[in-house]
N, C-alpha and C positions, 0 to 999 in steps of 0.2 A: 581432442574430444570437442565435438560441436554440441552446443546447448541452444535450444530454441526458447526464447522468451514468449510465453503464452499471453501476450497483451498487445493491444493496439494503442495503449495509452503512452504518448510520447514522453511525458514526464517520468513515468515509471521506467520506460526503456532506458532513459538517460541515467537515472539514479542507479538502476540495477547494473548496467554496463560499467559505470564508474566504480562501483564497489567491488565488482568481480574482476576488474581489470588485472589484478595481480595473479590470477589463476592462469595456468597454461591451457586455457580453453578458448574456442572461437565462439563468440556470442552471435547468434542469428536472431533476427526479429521476424515478426509475421509479415513484414514487407517482402520477405523472400518467398512467402507462400500466399499469394493473392487469392487463392481458392478458399482460404480459411477466413470466414467472416466473424462477426461478433458471436461469442460463445455464451449462451444463456446461463446465468448464475442462479440455478434453481435450488441450491443448498440452503439449509437454515442455519448454518454456522460458517465461519470464515474458513475453517479447515475443509469442509465439504466443498465449498466453492473453489478454493485453491486447487483441490484435487480434480474437480470437474474440468477445469481449464487445462491443467497439466496433462491429464489423461487423454483428453480430446486431442490436443496438439500432438502428443506422442503417437496416438493411433494414426493420425493423418499424415505425419511426417516420418515416422519410424525412428526419430531422433530423441535423445534425452530432452525432456522439456521441463521448464521451470515456470511456475506461476505464483502469483501472490494474491491474497485477498486482504484488504485492509478495512478496518472499521474505526469510526470515531465513537467512543462510548462515553456518554455524558452522564455523570452520577445523578444529577437532578432529574434527568429524563429516564431514570432507571435503566441505563445502559444503551438507550437509543441514541442515534440511529443504528449503531452496530453494523450488522450484516447488510443493512439496507442503506448504508451511508451514500453510495453512489447515486441512488434513486430516491433519496429522502424527500425531495420536492416533486417527485413524479418520475415516471419511466424515462422521459426524455429530458430530465433536468440537466442544466448546465452547472458548472462549479458555482457560478454566481447565484443561481436559483437556490442551491443547497445552502450556501452561506447566508443568503437573505432569510430563508426559512429558519435557520438556526438562530440568527440574531433576533428574529421576531419571537421565537419560542422562549429564548433566554431572558427576555425583558423583565419577566416577573421574578427573576432570581437575583439575590444580592451577590456581591463580589465573592463572598465566602462560599456561596452555593454553586459556583461555576466550575468545579473541578471536573476533569475529564481525562481520558487517556486515548492515545492512538494505539491500536493493536494490529500487527501484521503477521500473517501466517504465510510462510513460503512452502510450497509443495514441489517436489522434484520427482519425476517419474522416468525410469529407464526400463529396458526390457526385463531386467532382473530385480529392480529395486523401487521402493517407494519411501521417500523420506519427507518429514516435515519439521520445520523449526518455527520459532515464534519470537517476536520482539515487541516490547511495550515501552511507551514513554508517557509520563504523566505531565499534565499541564492544566491550564484553565482556558475557558472560552471568554474572549473579550466582548465588549459591547459595541465594538467597531472594527473595521478592517485596518490592518497595519502591514505594509510591505507589498512588494509587487513581484516577488519571486515565487517559485514553487507552484503548487496547484491544489485543487480540492479545497479543503478547509484550512490550508496553511495560513491565510491572512487573518484568521480569527483564533488560531490555536497558539496560545502564549506559553512559552517555556521559561518558568521563573529563574532557574539557575543562570541563564544567559540574558534574562530581562528583555526578551524579544520574541516576536512570533516566528514561526517557521518561514513565513513569506518574507521576513526581514533578514534572513540568514543567507550567507553565501552557500553554494552547493556543498563544499567540503565541510563546512561548519555543521550544516544540517545532517549530512550523511554520517558524521561522527557520533551524533547523539540520537538520531531518529529511530523510530520503531522499525522501519524497513531496513535501515542500516544495521541495527542489532540482529534482526532475523537473518539478513544476508551474511553477516559475519559468522553467525552460528553455522549457517549452511556451508559457507566457504571453508570453515575449519573441518567440517565433516568430509567435504569433497576432497580437500587437500590430502587428508589421510588415505582416502580411497585411491587417489591418483598416485 
């Protein structure tokens, strides 16, 4: 079975491919389909956005497609940036822009008020099926960056059980506890039964 990852994000491609490596599937990326550009994320929830991407890629390729949408939900910001995490600092924001804005926003909150969670929704679309799974991991937002691995908000998302940020973790370590890792393992279990 071939599965197309509905993302242009290199970090996500690598994480997803690593976690699904044990399945008897061939993982294709959008590099194999240069006609597919950025897919507008017009949904107002992570589930809607994940399905918009998976359905679009499935329609354009005819192959089973997997997409994720991930949001950082900060309690003190009433769940923001959430579905708008990738464009928190603007439509063309870089990872650094988003982290800078978050660090600035969080200055007014004490250490105890910095709780947050990462939430990932995985959507999988085939000719006959639509499946979604979810993964959540809780942590806190630091007042500085720490670590040089990962992407997105990883340098400022601190995971208390391991006493380090996602950006300070090795890939295997992060994948074993991360939101995306949990969502993909849930998906992997479902797919394994189907295969």
